C-alpha positions in Angstrom: -7.8 6.5 -4.4 -4.1 7.1 -3.7 -2.4 5.1 -0.9 1.1 5.9 0.1 3.2 3.9 2.6 6.6 4.6 4.0 8.2 1.7 5.7 11.4 1.6 7.7 13.8 -1.4 8.0 12.7 -2.0 11.6 9.1 -2.8 10.4 7.5 0.5 11.3 5.4 2.2 8.6 2.9 5.0 8.0 0.0 4.5 5.6 -1.5 7.6 4.1 -4.8 7.5 2.1 -5.6 10.4 -0.2 -3.2 12.6 1.7 -4.4 11.8 5.2 -2.3 9.7 7.5 -4.5 6.7 8.4 -2.5 4.1 10.2 0.9 3.4 11.8 2.2 -0.1 11.6 4.6 -1.7 14.0 5.7 -5.1 12.5 8.4 -7.6 13.3 10.4 -6.5 10.2 10.4 -5.1 6.8 8.8 -8.1 5.1 6.0 -8.2 7.6 5.4 -4.5 7.3 5.2 -4.8 3.5 2.6 -7.6 3.8 0.5 -5.4 6.2 0.7 -2.4 3.9 -0.6 -4.6 1.0 -3.4 -6.0 3.2 -4.5 -2.5 4.1 -4.5 -1.4 0.5 -6.5 -4.4 -0.5 -9.1 -3.8 2.2 -9.5 -0.1 1.2 -9.8 -1.0 -2.5 -12.4 -3.7 -1.7 -14.4 -1.4 0.6 -14.5 1.4 -1.9 -15.1 -0.8 -4.9 -12.4 1.2 -6.8 -8.9 0.6 -7.9 -6.3 2.2 -5.6 -2.8 3.3 -6.6 -0.4 2.1 -3.9 3.0 3.8 -3.8 5.2 2.1 -1.3 8.7 3.2 -0.3 11.2 1.5 2.0 15.0 1.4 2.3 15.2 -0.8 -0.8 13.3 1.5 -3.2 9.9 2.8 -4.3 7.2 0.7 -6.0 3.9 1.6 -7.5 1.1 -0.9 -8.1 -2.6 -0.8 -8.8 -4.7 -2.6 -6.2 -8.1 -3.8 -7.5 -11.2 -4.3 -5.5 -10.8 -8.0 -6.1 -7.3 -7.8 -4.4 -5.2 -8.2 -7.5 -1.9 -6.2 -7.8 -1.3 -4.9 -11.2 1.5 -3.0 -13.0 0.3 0.6 -13.4 1.2 0.4 -17.2 -1.2 -2.5 -17.6 -4.2 -1.1 -15.6 -6.6 1.7 -16.1 -7.2 3.5 -12.8 
């Protein structure tokens, strides 16, 4: 499962799962939006029972992590998807 999130400095974000926009986030700021994105990714990984690749972009950069069904966040180089 591939999850992509694009977050703006104002706390708005769009979360896309496997190419389909799933959710729009309106948070109080960038940090809150990041936390909500991670929570959504953890929920979807847990529900599917599979690792998910989360690629998150915001004004400060782009990050990719593996989200496990147990809710762990792993470096992609250290995890098999």
